[in-house]
C-alpha positions as CSV (number, residue, x, y, z in Angstrom):
1,X,-187.3,165.3,-39.7
2,X,-183.9,164.8,-41.2
3,X,-182.7,167.2,-44.0
4,X,-180.6,165.8,-46.9
5,X,-177.8,168.1,-48.0
6,X,-177.5,166.8,-51.6
7,X,-179.1,168.0,-54.8
8,X,-182.2,166.5,-56.3
9,X,-182.1,165.2,-59.8
10,X,-184.1,168.2,-61.1
11,X,-181.7,170.7,-59.5
12,X,-178.7,168.9,-60.9
13,X,-180.2,168.8,-64.4
14,X,-181.0,172.5,-64.2
15,X,-177.4,173.3,-63.3
16,X,-176.1,171.2,-66.2
17,X,-178.5,172.9,-68.6
18,X,-177.4,176.4,-67.5
19,X,-173.7,175.5,-67.8
20,X,-174.4,174.0,-71.3
21,X,-176.1,177.2,-72.4
22,X,-173.2,179.3,-71.2
23,X,-170.8,177.2,-73.1
24,X,-172.9,177.5,-76.3
25,X,-172.8,181.2,-75.9
26,X,-169.0,181.4,-75.3
27,X,-167.8,179.1,-78.1
28,X,-168.5,181.5,-81.0
29,X,-166.9,184.4,-79.0
30,X,-163.8,182.3,-78.3
31,X,-163.4,181.5,-82.0
32,X,-163.7,185.2,-82.9
33,X,-161.0,186.1,-80.3
34,X,-158.6,183.4,-81.6
35,X,-159.2,184.5,-85.3
36,X,-158.5,188.1,-84.3
37,X,-155.3,187.1,-82.5
38,X,-154.1,185.1,-85.5
39,X,-154.7,188.0,-87.8
40,X,-152.9,190.4,-85.5
41,X,-149.9,188.0,-85.4
42,X,-149.9,187.9,-89.2
43,X,-150.0,191.7,-89.4
44,X,-147.1,191.9,-87.0
45,X,-145.1,189.3,-88.9
46,X,-145.6,191.0,-92.2
47,X,-144.5,194.3,-90.7
48,X,-141.4,192.5,-89.4
49,X,-140.7,191.0,-92.8
50,X,-141.2,194.4,-94.5
51,X,-138.9,196.1,-92.0
52,X,-136.2,193.4,-92.6
53,X,-136.5,193.8,-96.4
54,X,-136.1,197.6,-96.0
55,X,-133.0,197.1,-93.8
56,X,-131.5,194.8,-96.4
57,X,-132.2,197.5,-99.1
58,X,-130.5,200.2,-97.0
59,X,-127.4,198.0,-96.7
60,X,-127.2,196.9,-100.3
61,X,-129.4,199.4,-102.3
62,X,-131.3,196.4,-103.8
63,X,-133.9,194.0,-102.4
64,X,-133.0,190.4,-101.5
65,X,-133.6,188.1,-104.4
66,X,-134.8,185.3,-102.1
67,X,-136.1,185.3,-98.5
68,X,-134.0,182.4,-97.3
69,X,-130.7,181.7,-95.6
70,X,-128.7,181.3,-98.7
71,X,-126.8,184.6,-99.2
72,X,-126.4,186.4,-102.5
73,X,-122.7,186.8,-103.6
74,X,-120.9,189.1,-101.2
75,X,-123.9,189.7,-99.0
76,X,-125.2,188.6,-95.6
77,X,-128.0,186.0,-95.6
78,X,-131.4,187.5,-95.3
79,X,-132.5,184.9,-92.7
80,X,-130.3,185.1,-89.5
81,X,-128.9,188.5,-90.5
82,X,-132.2,190.4,-90.8
83,X,-134.8,188.1,-89.3
84,X,-134.5,185.3,-86.8
85,X,-136.8,182.8,-88.4
86,X,-137.6,181.7,-91.9
87,X,-140.7,183.5,-93.3
88,X,-142.4,180.2,-93.7
89,X,-142.2,179.6,-89.9
90,X,-143.7,183.0,-89.3
91,X,-146.7,182.3,-91.5
92,X,-147.4,178.9,-89.8
93,X,-147.4,180.6,-86.4
94,X,-149.9,183.2,-87.5
95,X,-152.4,182.2,-90.2
96,X,-152.1,178.4,-90.1
97,X,-155.9,178.0,-90.3
98,X,-156.2,180.1,-93.5
99,X,-153.0,179.2,-95.2
100,X,-152.2,175.5,-95.4
101,X,-149.2,176.3,-97.5
102,X,-146.0,177.9,-96.1
103,X,-144.3,178.4,-99.4
104,X,-142.9,181.7,-100.7
105,X,-143.9,182.4,-104.3
106,X,-142.0,184.9,-106.3
107,X,-143.3,187.2,-109.0
108,X,-144.8,190.6,-109.7
109,X,-148.0,190.3,-107.6
110,X,-150.4,187.7,-106.4
111,X,-153.4,187.0,-108.6
112,X,-156.9,188.2,-107.4
113,X,-158.9,185.3,-106.1
114,X,-155.8,183.3,-105.1
115,X,-156.2,180.8,-102.3
116,X,-152.7,179.3,-102.7
117,X,-151.5,180.4,-99.3
118,X,-148.0,181.1,-98.1
119,X,-146.2,184.4,-98.8
120,X,-145.9,186.2,-102.1
121,X,-142.7,188.2,-102.6
122,X,-141.7,190.6,-105.4
123,X,-137.9,190.8,-105.4
124,X,-137.9,193.8,-107.8
125,X,-140.0,196.1,-105.5
126,X,-139.4,194.3,-102.2
127,X,-143.2,194.0,-101.6
128,X,-144.5,191.0,-99.7
129,X,-148.1,189.8,-99.2
130,X,-150.1,187.0,-97.6
131,X,-150.9,184.9,-100.7
132,X,-154.6,184.5,-99.9
133,X,-157.6,186.6,-101.1
134,X,-160.0,185.5,-98.3
135,X,-161.5,188.2,-96.1
136,X,-160.4,188.7,-92.5
137,X,-162.6,187.6,-89.6
138,X,-164.4,191.0,-89.6
139,X,-165.1,190.8,-93.3
140,X,-163.4,194.2,-93.8
141,X,-160.1,193.4,-95.4
142,X,-158.6,190.8,-97.7
143,X,-155.5,189.1,-96.5
144,X,-153.8,190.4,-99.7
145,X,-154.3,193.9,-98.4
146,X,-152.4,193.4,-95.2
């Protein structure tokens, strides 16, 4: 009797079903990992911006009025002198899924419940926030509290 080395239809369908179940189990885990990476990048970027703002303050004993490449009179530009990229670019690289805006808003502090997105910067105190009140992927911390 000759033995066929191929798979039967039932064996093949069983393998497809097992692979499908594994994929269904892994997809939510992958989303959690990518959300966590995005949030970690945002925390690192906001630390970088806060450090650059503090360096500017140490040089000029005042905070930058704007976070762009246009220098204040007699001062080095914030972008290129203290950070390599515009703050808008940093936000798009990190929280693009949450923040559809990459604008920088200026004022005293972001309003509770805001979903505007972008950065929020207070030029009087040098504080900077992510301008979104949603909770992080773990549900522990609002983006405003980063």
